[in-house]
C-alpha positions in Angstrom: -17.0 18.5 -7.4 -14.7 17.3 -5.0 -10.9 15.4 -5.9 -9.4 12.9 -3.7 -6.1 11.4 -3.4 -6.1 7.9 -3.6 -3.0 6.1 -2.5 -2.8 3.3 -4.8 -0.1 0.2 -4.8 -0.1 -2.9 -7.4 -0.3 -6.2 -5.3 2.5 -8.7 -6.6 0.6 -11.7 -5.7 -3.0 -11.0 -7.1 -2.1 -8.3 -9.8 -4.7 -6.1 -8.5 -4.7 -2.4 -7.4 -5.4 -1.9 -3.8 -5.9 1.7 -2.9 -6.9 3.8 0.0 -8.0 7.5 0.6 -6.1 9.4 3.1 -9.0 11.1 5.9 -11.3 8.5 5.4 -11.2 5.8 7.7 -12.4 2.8 6.2 -12.0 4.1 2.5 -10.0 1.7 0.9 -10.4 -0.9 -2.2 -9.3 -3.0 -4.7 -10.3 -3.5 -8.5 -8.3 -5.4 -11.3 -8.1 -2.1 -13.2 -7.4 1.5 -12.1 -10.6 2.5 -13.6 -12.4 -0.4 -11.7 -10.4 0.5 -8.5 -11.7 4.4 -8.9 -15.5 3.5 -9.1 -15.2 1.4 -6.1 -13.3 4.2 -3.9 -16.2 6.4 -5.2 -19.0 4.3 -3.9 -17.1 3.4 -0.5 -16.9 7.1 -0.3 -20.5 7.8 -0.4 -21.2 5.0 1.8 -19.3 6.7 4.7 -20.8 9.9 3.6 -24.2 8.1 3.8 -26.5 9.5 1.0 -24.5 11.9 -0.2 -24.0 11.6 -4.1 -20.4 12.2 -4.7 -19.5 13.9 -7.7 -15.5 13.6 -7.5 -12.5 13.0 -9.2 -9.7 11.1 -7.8 -5.8 11.6 -8.2 -4.4 8.0 -8.6 
């Protein structure tokens, strides 16, 4: 299992959480909740790694 660190902020206008993973160009997403953001970031990283399933945890 890999661990990734995500930088997360809450957008004051939309109230959505937005985050990115340093070291992964293009690895950014948003979500209404932290859980949704985490799942979205996991999907983005899987796509960036092309067909390598990612079992990971995030430090938010």
